[in-house]
KEVO-20817 format. One record per residue: x, y, z of N, C-alpha, C in turn; residue number from 1; residue in one letter. Coordinates in Angstrom, 3 decimals. Each point is the difference from the previous one (the first is absolute). Last residue first. Example, Ala and Ser with C-alpha at 12.3 -4.5 7.8 and 13.67 -1.06 7.14 Angstrom:
! KEVO-20817
+----------+----------+----------+----------+----------+----------+----------+----------+----------+------+-------+
!      nc1 !      nc2 !      nc3 !     cac1 !     cac2 !     cac3 !      cc1 !      cc2 !      cc3 ! zapa ! vexlo !
+----------+----------+----------+----------+----------+----------+----------+----------+----------+------+-------+
!   12.850 !   -2.250 !    7.080 !    0.820 !    1.190 !    0.060 !   -0.770 !    1.090 !    0.730 !    2 !     S !
!    0.290 !   -5.720 !   -0.070 !   -0.890 !    1.190 !    0.000 !    0.900 !    1.200 !    0.000 !    1 !     A !
+----------+----------+----------+----------+----------+----------+----------+----------+----------+------+-------+
***
This chain:
! KEVO-20817
+----------+----------+----------+----------+----------+----------+----------+----------+----------+------+-------+
!      nc1 !      nc2 !      nc3 !     cac1 !     cac2 !     cac3 !      cc1 !      cc2 !      cc3 ! zapa ! vexlo !
+----------+----------+----------+----------+----------+----------+----------+----------+----------+------+-------+
!  -10.760 !  -27.726 !   38.608 !   -0.123 !   -0.595 !    1.188 !   -0.672 !    1.015 !    0.933 !   80 !     X !
!    1.072 !    1.137 !   -4.655 !   -0.598 !   -1.523 !    0.104 !   -0.345 !   -0.576 !    1.229 !   79 !     X !
!   -0.359 !    5.460 !   -0.865 !    1.210 !   -1.169 !   -0.129 !   -0.787 !   -1.298 !    0.391 !   78 !     X !
!   -2.216 !    4.156 !   -2.597 !    0.149 !   -0.461 !    1.387 !    0.997 !   -0.853 !   -0.188 !   77 !     X !
!   -2.085 !    2.723 !   -3.165 !    1.361 !    0.372 !    0.313 !    0.329 !   -1.031 !    1.410 !   76 !     X !
!   -3.863 !    0.432 !   -4.522 !    0.599 !   -0.128 !    1.296 !    1.184 !   -0.346 !    0.339 !   75 !     X !
!   -1.402 !    3.237 !   -3.983 !    0.117 !   -1.624 !    0.230 !    0.004 !   -0.141 !    1.584 !   74 !     X !
!    0.059 !    3.708 !   -2.973 !   -0.783 !    0.046 !    0.696 !   -0.240 !   -1.392 !    0.334 !   73 !     X !
!    3.790 !    1.589 !   -2.286 !   -0.186 !    0.736 !    1.203 !   -1.136 !   -0.317 !    0.432 !   72 !     X !
!    0.242 !   -0.739 !   -4.713 !    0.916 !   -0.739 !    1.082 !    0.087 !    0.142 !    1.285 !   71 !     X !
!   -1.915 !    3.295 !   -2.813 !   -0.876 !   -1.326 !   -0.112 !    0.568 !   -1.277 !    0.955 !   70 !     X !
!    2.078 !    4.045 !   -0.636 !   -0.954 !    0.150 !    0.707 !   -0.967 !   -1.109 !    0.197 !   69 !     X !
!    3.689 !    0.065 !   -3.386 !    1.028 !   -0.104 !    1.752 !   -1.636 !    0.350 !    1.020 !   68 !     X !
!   -1.170 !    0.531 !   -4.868 !    0.339 !   -1.234 !    0.509 !    0.485 !   -0.346 !    1.533 !   67 !     X !
!   -0.574 !    4.363 !   -1.643 !   -1.180 !   -0.864 !    0.089 !    0.195 !   -1.171 !    0.478 !   66 !     X !
!    3.896 !    2.330 !   -1.331 !   -0.784 !    0.531 !    1.575 !   -1.276 !   -0.919 !   -0.009 !   65 !     X !
!    1.732 !   -0.232 !   -4.088 !    0.678 !   -0.728 !    0.958 !   -0.410 !    0.160 !    1.387 !   64 !     X !
!   -1.940 !    2.532 !   -3.450 !   -0.536 !   -1.564 !    0.026 !    0.969 !   -0.634 !    1.002 !   63 !     X !
!    1.296 !    4.288 !   -1.514 !   -0.961 !   -0.009 !    1.353 !   -0.911 !   -1.474 !    0.027 !   62 !     X !
!    3.309 !    1.530 !   -3.611 !    0.586 !   -0.495 !    1.448 !   -1.023 !    0.086 !    0.921 !   61 !     X !
!   -0.936 !    1.657 !   -4.092 !    0.257 !   -1.420 !    0.041 !   -0.100 !   -0.644 !    1.316 !   60 !     X !
!   -0.375 !    4.672 !   -2.090 !   -0.373 !   -0.408 !    1.069 !   -0.027 !   -1.393 !    0.377 !   59 !     X !
!    4.327 !    2.008 !   -2.164 !   -1.440 !    0.285 !   -0.477 !   -0.559 !   -0.223 !    1.192 !   58 !     X !
!    4.721 !   -0.135 !   -0.453 !   -0.821 !    0.705 !    0.848 !   -1.314 !    0.429 !   -0.221 !   57 !     X !
!    2.953 !   -3.036 !   -2.524 !   -0.346 !   -0.703 !    1.273 !   -0.564 !    1.192 !    0.969 !   56 !     X !
!    0.306 !    0.730 !   -4.773 !   -0.933 !   -1.258 !    0.296 !   -0.194 !   -0.221 !    1.307 !   55 !     X !
!    2.702 !    3.473 !   -1.497 !   -1.329 !    0.493 !   -0.035 !   -0.984 !   -1.385 !    0.216 !   54 !     X !
!    4.845 !   -0.498 !   -0.186 !   -0.343 !    0.867 !    1.180 !   -1.585 !    0.550 !    0.018 !   53 !     X !
!    1.500 !   -2.630 !   -4.172 !    0.232 !   -0.780 !    1.665 !   -0.671 !    0.626 !    1.167 !   52 !     X !
!    0.538 !    2.228 !   -4.036 !   -1.328 !   -0.709 !   -0.113 !   -0.208 !   -1.064 !    1.457 !   51 !     X !
!    3.900 !    2.958 !   -0.790 !   -1.093 !    0.995 !    0.038 !   -1.285 !   -0.972 !    0.202 !   50 !     X !
!    4.136 !   -1.784 !   -1.257 !    0.284 !    0.314 !    1.502 !   -1.604 !    0.286 !    0.294 !   49 !     X !
!    0.541 !   -0.846 !   -4.771 !   -0.013 !   -1.077 !    1.257 !    0.063 !    0.467 !    1.304 !   48 !     X !
!    0.533 !    3.298 !   -3.047 !   -1.303 !   -0.703 !   -0.402 !   -0.190 !   -1.750 !    1.255 !   47 !     X !
!    4.035 !    2.804 !   -0.840 !   -1.013 !    0.678 !    0.911 !   -1.158 !   -0.622 !   -0.179 !   46 !     X !
!    3.310 !   -1.933 !   -2.371 !    0.262 !   -0.318 !    1.364 !   -0.866 !    0.686 !    1.084 !   45 !     X !
!   -0.568 !    0.246 !   -4.628 !   -0.515 !   -1.151 !    0.217 !    0.320 !   -0.037 !    1.717 !   44 !     X !
!    1.531 !    3.778 !   -2.506 !   -1.424 !   -0.029 !    0.075 !   -0.709 !   -1.298 !    0.353 !   43 !     X !
!    4.772 !    0.680 !   -0.459 !   -0.317 !    0.582 !    1.022 !   -1.750 !   -0.033 !    0.126 !   42 !     X !
!    1.738 !   -1.966 !   -3.749 !    0.745 !   -0.941 !    1.349 !   -0.405 !    1.008 !    1.237 !   41 !     X !
!   -0.663 !    1.910 !   -4.164 !   -0.976 !   -1.084 !    0.090 !    0.364 !   -0.879 !    1.156 !   40 !     X !
!    2.492 !    3.892 !   -1.119 !   -1.176 !    0.146 !    0.691 !   -0.979 !   -1.033 !    0.073 !   39 !     X !
!    4.114 !   -1.038 !   -1.773 !    0.484 !    0.408 !    1.116 !   -1.511 !    0.705 !    0.509 !   38 !     X !
!    0.351 !   -1.408 !   -4.454 !    0.074 !   -1.192 !    1.030 !   -0.105 !    0.205 !    1.561 !   37 !     X !
!    0.241 !    3.837 !   -3.407 !   -1.046 !   -0.766 !    0.038 !   -0.299 !   -1.275 !    0.962 !   36 !     X !
!    4.223 !    2.422 !   -0.548 !   -0.675 !    0.280 !    0.634 !   -1.518 !   -0.491 !    0.195 !   35 !     X !
!    3.561 !   -1.652 !   -3.229 !   -0.114 !   -0.178 !    1.490 !   -0.752 !    0.488 !    1.165 !   34 !     X !
!   -0.730 !    1.522 !   -4.548 !   -0.386 !   -1.707 !    0.069 !    0.227 !   -0.418 !    1.607 !   33 !     X !
!    1.453 !    4.520 !   -1.539 !   -1.623 !   -0.290 !    0.072 !   -0.318 !   -1.366 !    0.227 !   32 !     X !
!    4.368 !    2.018 !   -0.660 !   -0.419 !   -0.525 !    1.344 !   -1.325 !   -0.325 !    0.283 !   31 !     X !
!    1.923 !    2.362 !   -3.747 !    0.775 !   -1.255 !   -0.231 !   -0.178 !   -0.908 !    1.269 !   30 !     X !
!   -1.542 !    4.720 !   -0.825 !   -0.702 !   -0.984 !   -0.810 !    0.514 !   -1.268 !    0.254 !   29 !     X !
!    0.813 !    4.324 !    3.366 !    0.497 !   -0.713 !   -1.044 !   -0.841 !   -1.156 !   -0.629 !   28 !     X !
!   -1.122 !    3.693 !    3.239 !   -0.150 !    0.326 !   -1.363 !    0.650 !   -1.012 !   -1.002 !   27 !     X !
!   -1.926 !   -0.995 !    5.125 !    0.898 !    0.521 !   -0.390 !   -0.418 !    0.538 !   -1.253 !   26 !     X !
!   -2.360 !   -1.038 !    4.971 !   -0.135 !   -0.185 !   -1.553 !    1.342 !    0.980 !   -0.406 !   25 !     X !
!   -1.781 !   -0.794 !    4.739 !    1.253 !   -0.573 !   -0.751 !    0.219 !   -0.388 !   -1.137 !   24 !     X !
!   -4.024 !    2.282 !    2.400 !    1.194 !    0.258 !    0.316 !    1.454 !   -0.386 !   -0.077 !   23 !     X !
!   -4.317 !   -1.560 !   -2.066 !    0.149 !    1.282 !    0.087 !    1.035 !    0.642 !    0.229 !   22 !     X !
!   -1.271 !   -4.396 !    0.964 !    0.658 !    0.130 !   -1.542 !    0.143 !    1.563 !   -0.316 !   21 !     X !
!   -1.786 !   -1.264 !    4.351 !    1.587 !   -0.683 !   -0.381 !    0.440 !    0.398 !   -1.180 !   20 !     X !
!   -4.595 !    0.659 !    0.837 !    0.532 !    1.294 !    0.768 !    1.490 !   -0.470 !   -0.308 !   19 !     X !
!   -2.404 !   -3.117 !   -1.897 !   -0.518 !    1.339 !   -0.600 !    0.896 !    1.126 !    0.449 !   18 !     X !
!   -0.550 !   -4.145 !    2.441 !    0.840 !   -0.143 !   -0.806 !    0.197 !    1.068 !   -1.409 !   17 !     X !
!   -2.992 !   -0.110 !    3.680 !    1.128 !    0.211 !    0.556 !    0.985 !   -0.143 !   -1.101 !   16 !     X !
!   -4.605 !   -0.021 !   -1.212 !    0.274 !    0.867 !    0.476 !    1.721 !    0.151 !    0.522 !   15 !     X !
!   -1.773 !   -4.208 !   -1.214 !   -0.128 !    0.973 !   -1.137 !    0.625 !    1.314 !    0.394 !   14 !     X !
!   -0.849 !   -3.089 !    3.592 !    1.439 !   -0.270 !   -0.530 !   -0.078 !    0.938 !   -1.516 !   13 !     X !
!   -3.923 !    0.553 !    2.743 !    0.942 !    0.325 !    0.928 !    1.414 !   -0.191 !   -0.992 !   12 !     X !
!   -3.608 !   -1.747 !   -2.060 !   -0.478 !    1.507 !    0.194 !    1.340 !    0.849 !    0.751 !   11 !     X !
!   -0.509 !   -4.529 !   -0.017 !    0.204 !    0.020 !   -1.296 !    0.262 !    1.595 !    0.107 !   10 !     X !
!   -1.798 !   -1.796 !    3.897 !    1.467 !   -0.312 !   -0.431 !    0.389 !    0.392 !   -1.387 !    9 !     X !
!   -4.717 !    0.080 !    1.002 !    0.998 !    1.185 !    0.807 !    1.574 !   -0.227 !   -0.418 !    8 !     X !
!   -2.773 !   -3.230 !   -1.708 !   -0.070 !    1.123 !   -0.504 !    0.657 !    1.144 !    0.342 !    7 !     X !
!    0.038 !   -4.167 !    2.194 !    0.772 !   -0.364 !   -0.852 !    0.038 !    1.319 !   -0.979 !    6 !     X !
!   -2.863 !   -0.391 !    3.848 !    1.503 !    0.147 !    0.102 !    1.126 !   -0.084 !   -0.899 !    5 !     X !
!   -4.813 !   -0.635 !   -0.822 !    0.228 !    1.297 !    0.443 !    1.461 !    0.304 !    0.647 !    4 !     X !
!   -1.197 !   -4.682 !   -0.965 !   -0.201 !    1.056 !   -1.439 !    0.470 !    1.371 !    0.367 !    3 !     X !
!   -0.459 !   -3.526 !    3.448 !    1.467 !   -0.036 !   -0.756 !    0.105 !    1.445 !   -1.199 !    2 !     X !
!   -4.252 !   -0.579 !    2.075 !    0.662 !    0.436 !    1.124 !    1.546 !    0.322 !   -0.233 !    1 !     X !
+----------+----------+----------+----------+----------+----------+----------+----------+----------+------+-------+
***
């Protein structure tokens, strides 16, 4: 479950960082090292957000509703 979210997040962050790099590229060679660190930072941020969002919105949330359904089957009569 987490593995598929991680792989999908890697794909999303790779494509997004590639698009960002294509639109913000410059011809100066002096800024190559600074841009590489910037691209790595953007990749990590997008990866973190994408994995968290994919994991939260996956089918795992249905188990919470099932637990609530089991608890509601208890006897609800007042003690008096």
